[in-house]
C-alpha positions in Angstrom: -35.7 -63.3 6.8 -34.4 -60.4 9.4 -35.3 -56.6 8.5 -33.7 -53.9 9.7 -35.2 -50.5 10.0 -33.0 -47.3 9.4 -34.0 -44.8 11.5 -33.8 -41.3 9.7 -34.7 -37.2 10.1 -35.6 -35.3 7.2 -33.5 -32.2 6.9 -34.6 -29.7 4.7 -31.2 -28.1 2.4 -30.6 -24.6 2.5 -28.8 -24.5 -0.7 -30.4 -26.8 -2.5 -34.6 -26.7 -1.2 -34.2 -30.7 -1.0 -35.3 -32.4 1.4 -31.8 -35.3 2.6 -31.9 -38.2 4.8 -30.2 -38.0 7.8 -29.2 -41.3 9.8 -30.9 -40.5 13.1 -27.9 -40.8 15.4 -25.6 -39.0 12.8 -28.6 -36.4 13.9 -27.9 -36.2 17.3 -24.3 -36.0 17.0 -24.7 -32.5 14.5 -27.3 -31.2 16.2 -25.3 -31.5 19.9 -22.1 -29.9 17.8 -24.7 -27.1 17.0 -22.9 -26.5 13.2 -26.8 -26.6 11.6 -24.4 -28.8 9.4 -25.3 -32.6 8.4 -24.3 -35.8 6.9 -26.9 -37.2 4.7 -27.1 -41.0 4.1 -26.2 -39.9 0.1 -23.0 -38.9 1.9 -23.7 -34.8 0.7 -23.2 -32.2 4.0 -26.2 -30.6 4.0 -26.3 -27.0 5.4 -30.2 -27.4 6.8 -32.8 -24.6 6.5 -34.4 -23.4 9.9 -36.4 -26.5 11.2 -39.8 -24.8 10.7 -39.6 -25.2 6.9 -41.4 -27.3 5.5 -40.1 -30.1 3.3 -39.0 -30.1 -0.3 -38.2 -32.3 -3.1 -37.0 -35.4 -1.9 -33.2 -35.6 -2.8 -33.3 -39.2 -5.0 -30.1 -40.2 -3.9 -31.2 -40.0 -0.2 -33.9 -41.7 -1.0 -32.2 -44.6 -2.8 -29.7 -44.8 -0.2 -33.2 -45.5 2.2 -34.3 -48.5 -0.6 -31.2 -49.8 -0.8 -31.4 -50.3 2.7 -34.3 -52.4 3.0 -33.2 -54.9 2.2 -33.4 -58.4 4.2 -29.7 -59.0 5.9 -28.6 -62.8 4.5 -30.1 -65.5 7.9 -26.6 -67.5 9.4 -27.2 -70.9 8.0 -27.5 -73.1 11.6 -27.2 -76.8 11.7 -31.4 -76.6 13.0 -32.5 -75.0 10.0 -30.9 -77.9 7.1 -33.3 -80.3 5.6 -32.1 -83.7 5.5 -31.1 -84.1 1.9 
C-alpha cells in the first residue's frame, strides 16, 4: 500500500470567511502572479483575506477534497507479489 501526502495551504476567503485549502504548487503559482486569488481544492477561486487574518471555519467542500485524497493508491500487481495457487 502506498500513501500519498497532499501538501496544502489554508487561505482565508475574504468573501465568505472560510478557511479554504489550496495545493502547494497552485499556491506558489498564484503568489508569483500576485493577484491575491487562489484556486481551492474544491475548484472555487478564492479572493484571499489579509494573510495575517486568523483562519476561519473550515470549508467543508475543501475538507472533503483533502480527505478523499488520503485514500491509499492501489499497488501494481507484480509477479513476485503473487502467491502460488
